[in-house]
C-alpha positions in Angstrom: 210.9 181.4 196.3 211.6 180.3 192.8 212.4 183.9 191.7 214.7 184.4 194.7 216.5 181.2 193.8 217.2 182.3 190.2 218.2 185.8 191.5 220.8 184.4 193.8 221.9 182.0 191.0 222.4 184.9 188.6 224.3 186.9 191.2 226.6 184.0 191.9 227.2 183.4 188.2 228.0 187.1 187.6 230.4 187.2 190.6 232.1 183.9 189.7 232.4 184.9 186.0 233.8 188.3 186.9 236.5 186.7 189.1 237.6 184.3 186.4 237.5 187.0 183.7 239.7 189.3 185.8 242.1 186.4 186.2 242.1 185.8 182.5 242.8 189.5 181.8 245.8 189.4 184.1 247.3 186.1 183.1 246.1 185.5 179.5 245.0 188.7 177.8 247.6 191.1 179.2 250.6 188.9 178.1 248.9 188.3 174.8 248.5 192.0 174.2 252.2 192.6 175.1 253.3 189.8 172.8 251.1 191.2 170.0 252.6 194.7 170.5 256.1 193.3 170.4 255.8 193.2 166.6 256.4 197.0 166.6 259.6 196.7 168.7 263.0 197.9 167.4 265.8 195.4 167.0 269.5 195.3 167.8 272.2 192.6 168.1 272.8 191.0 171.4 275.0 188.4 173.0 273.8 185.3 175.0 275.3 185.4 178.5 273.3 182.5 180.0 271.4 179.7 178.4 269.7 176.5 179.6 267.6 174.7 177.0 265.5 171.6 177.8 264.3 169.6 174.8 261.7 166.8 174.7 260.4 164.8 171.7 256.6 164.1 171.9 254.7 161.1 170.6 254.4 162.7 167.1 258.1 163.3 166.8 258.1 167.0 167.3 260.8 168.5 169.4 259.6 170.9 172.0 262.1 173.1 173.8 261.9 175.1 177.0 264.6 177.8 177.5 265.9 179.9 180.3 268.1 182.6 178.7 269.9 185.9 179.6 271.4 188.3 177.1 273.1 191.7 176.8 272.5 194.3 174.2 273.2 198.0 173.7 270.6 200.8 173.0 271.8 204.4 172.6 275.2 203.6 173.8 273.9 202.1 177.1 274.3 198.4 177.8 271.1 196.6 178.8 270.5 193.0 180.1 267.3 191.0 179.8 266.2 187.4 180.2 262.8 187.2 178.5 262.4 184.9 175.5 258.7 185.6 175.0 255.9 187.2 177.0 253.7 184.1 176.6 255.6 181.2 178.1 259.1 180.1 177.2 258.4 177.1 174.9 259.3 177.0 171.2 259.8 174.6 168.3 263.2 174.0 166.7 261.9 174.9 163.3 261.2 178.5 164.6 264.7 179.0 166.1 267.7 176.7 166.2 268.8 175.4 169.6 272.3 176.4 168.8 271.2 180.0 168.2 270.7 180.5 172.0 274.0 178.9 173.1 276.4 180.8 175.4 278.2 183.5 173.6 276.2 183.4 170.4 274.9 186.5 168.8 271.1 186.9 168.5 268.6 189.6 167.4 267.1 191.3 170.3 263.8 193.2 170.1 263.2 196.0 172.6 260.5 198.4 173.5 261.3 201.8 172.2 259.5 203.4 175.1 261.5 201.3 177.6 264.8 199.8 176.3 265.0 197.5 179.3 261.9 195.7 178.2 263.1 193.2 175.5 262.6 189.7 174.2 264.0 187.4 171.5 260.8 186.2 169.8 258.3 188.9 169.0 254.8 188.6 167.5 252.2 185.9 168.1 251.6 182.5 166.6 248.7 180.1 166.5 249.9 178.5 169.7 249.3 181.7 171.6 245.6 181.4 170.9 245.3 178.1 172.7 244.4 179.7 176.1 241.6 181.6 174.4 240.0 178.3 173.4 239.6 177.3 177.0 238.6 180.9 178.1 235.9 181.1 175.4 234.6 177.7 176.4 234.2 178.9 180.0 232.5 182.1 178.8 230.1 180.0 176.7 229.1 177.9 179.6 228.6 180.9 181.9 226.5 182.5 179.2 224.2 179.5 179.0 223.8 179.2 182.8 223.5 183.0 183.3 221.0 183.2 180.4 218.9 180.4 181.9 218.8 182.1 185.3 218.0 185.5 183.8 215.1 184.4 181.6 213.7 182.1 184.3 213.9 185.0 186.7 212.0 187.2 184.3 209.3 184.5 183.8 209.0 184.0 187.6 208.6 187.7 188.3 206.4 188.8 185.4 204.5 185.5 184.7 203.9 186.1 180.9 200.9 184.7 179.1 201.0 180.9 178.6 204.4 180.6 180.3 206.1 182.9 177.7 205.7 180.5 174.7 205.3 182.1 171.2 201.7 182.2 170.1 200.7 183.0 166.5 197.0 183.7 165.8 195.9 183.1 162.2 192.1 183.7 161.8 190.6 180.5 163.4 193.9 178.8 163.8 196.2 179.3 166.9 199.7 178.1 166.6 201.9 177.6 169.7 205.6 176.9 169.2 206.6 174.0 171.6 210.0 172.7 170.4 211.6 170.1 172.7 215.0 171.8 172.0 216.4 175.3 172.4 218.2 176.6 169.3 220.3 179.0 171.3 221.4 176.4 173.9 222.2 173.8 171.3 224.2 176.3 169.1 226.2 177.5 172.1 226.8 173.9 173.3 228.1 173.0 169.8 230.5 176.0 170.1 231.7 174.8 173.5 232.3 171.3 172.1 234.2 172.7 169.2 236.4 174.9 171.3 237.2 172.1 173.7 238.2 169.9 170.7 240.5 172.7 169.5 242.1 173.1 172.9 242.9 169.4 173.0 244.6 169.3 169.6 248.4 169.1 169.4 249.9 172.6 169.4 251.4 172.1 165.9 247.9 171.9 164.5 247.3 175.6 165.1 250.9 176.8 165.1 250.2 179.2 162.3 248.3 182.2 163.3 246.3 182.1 160.1 245.3 178.5 160.8 244.3 179.3 164.4 242.1 182.2 163.2 240.5 180.0 160.6 239.8 177.4 163.4 238.0 180.1 165.5 236.0 181.4 162.5 235.0 177.8 161.6 233.8 177.2 165.1 231.8 180.4 165.0 230.4 179.3 161.6 229.2 176.0 163.1 227.5 177.9 165.9 225.7 180.2 163.5 224.7 177.4 161.1 223.4 175.2 164.0 221.3 178.1 165.3 219.8 179.0 161.9 219.1 175.3 161.0 217.2 174.8 164.3 215.3 178.0 163.8 214.4 176.8 160.3 213.1 173.5 161.7 210.9 175.4 164.2 209.5 177.7 161.5 208.6 174.6 159.5 205.6 174.2 161.9 206.3 170.6 162.9 206.9 171.7 166.5 203.7 173.7 166.8 200.7 173.0 168.9 197.9 173.9 166.4 194.4 174.6 167.6 191.8 174.8 164.9 188.6 176.3 166.1 186.8 175.7 162.8 187.6 172.0 162.7 187.5 171.6 166.5 190.8 169.8 166.4 194.2 170.1 168.1 197.4 168.9 166.4 200.2 168.1 168.8 203.8 169.1 168.2 206.4 166.7 166.8 208.3 164.9 169.6 211.8 163.5 169.8 211.9 160.2 167.9 208.4 160.6 166.4 207.9 161.1 162.6 204.2 161.9 162.6 202.1 164.5 164.5 199.0 163.4 166.3 195.6 165.2 165.7 192.8 164.9 168.2 189.3 166.2 168.5 189.0 168.9 171.2 185.9 167.1 172.4 188.1 164.0 173.2 190.0 166.1 175.8 188.7 166.2 179.4 191.3 168.5 180.9 194.9 169.7 180.9 197.0 169.1 184.0 200.6 169.5 185.0 202.3 166.2 185.9 205.5 165.9 187.8 208.3 163.7 186.4 211.1 162.8 188.9 214.4 161.6 187.7 217.7 161.0 189.4 220.5 163.4 188.4 224.2 163.6 189.4 225.2 162.9 193.0 221.9 161.0 193.5 219.9 164.3 193.6 216.3 163.9 192.5 215.4 166.3 189.7 211.9 167.3 188.6 210.3 168.1 185.2 206.9 169.6 185.1 204.9 168.3 182.1 201.7 169.9 180.8 199.6 167.0 179.7 196.3 166.3 177.9 193.8 163.9 179.6 191.5 162.0 177.2 187.9 161.1 177.9 187.4 157.7 176.3 190.8 156.0 176.3 191.0 154.7 179.9 192.2 158.1 181.1 195.1 158.2 178.7 197.6 161.0 179.3 199.5 162.7 176.5 202.5 164.8 177.5 203.1 168.0 175.5 206.4 169.4 176.7 208.8 169.0 179.6 210.0 172.1 181.6 211.9 172.5 184.9 209.9 175.6 185.9 206.7 174.7 187.7 205.2 178.1 187.4 205.7 178.2 183.7 204.1 174.8 183.2 201.1 175.8 185.3 200.6 179.1 183.5 200.7 177.3 180.2 198.2 174.7 181.4 195.8 177.5 182.6 196.0 179.2 179.2 195.5 176.0 177.2 192.4 175.0 179.3 190.9 178.4 178.7 191.8 178.3 174.9 190.1 174.8 174.6 187.2 175.7 176.8 187.9 173.1 179.5 187.5 173.0 183.2 190.4 172.8 185.6 
């Protein structure tokens, strides 16, 4: 049943993501592409025949304008009429174009598509503001990537049941190292990217008005994601998050946990068994959530239990407990 749940979850994520992406292609990417291609348009002089400009000063003192405009122009001896200011929205800043430039009867530079002279606009090219919708779109894709990735890999583990729940095991002579970090480098890195993109999308538009600045913001966000991932992978390779089993010394060294500076080393003879405990906690909307915790039970410390790692996959936790009992020579 667990595999079926993750399968339906993955199908839902793919369908939902496909619908959102198709909407973005239609309402975000297509206008962006047309606005980008407008840099190659030819130009001619036109005359404003209709103009309504609405201006508003925001809290930072920047004047934002919205404009409804119509204009006439000639191409190849034929008179054309258009009303588009830009393909992406109709807002502009007064430092880009004077409000008086679009008044009735004034002459303006019109940029038209050489393949279709009826397709024209007054403000070609893209600015940093035009990338703002991409910040939100990429944030959504990041979130869907995390959820879809979790469903996919959990589905694989539920179907194929890899050894020890799929954890990485490194054998070095008489030493067995099992990587058990309490964090996922990939998830943390992508979440940092989502947080960065959300922050960028909430910034005032003048912060990324320049295209070069907007591109630098996106590259900086990508750099944060890469650095976060590499740093966490380095922490894992340090060995502090390994479960080390030494057959020569007859000891087991537990991985470093959140908030703990030192790792605990135990004699294997002190361990009676390994079980999977269930931890119940209340999530959003008062829904009880469960973590499955492979734990060590000690012999001579009033049945003290030491948790090793918390997972939400029961099958994975049970497979790991079975492998660890066998590795330590313990009974179920």
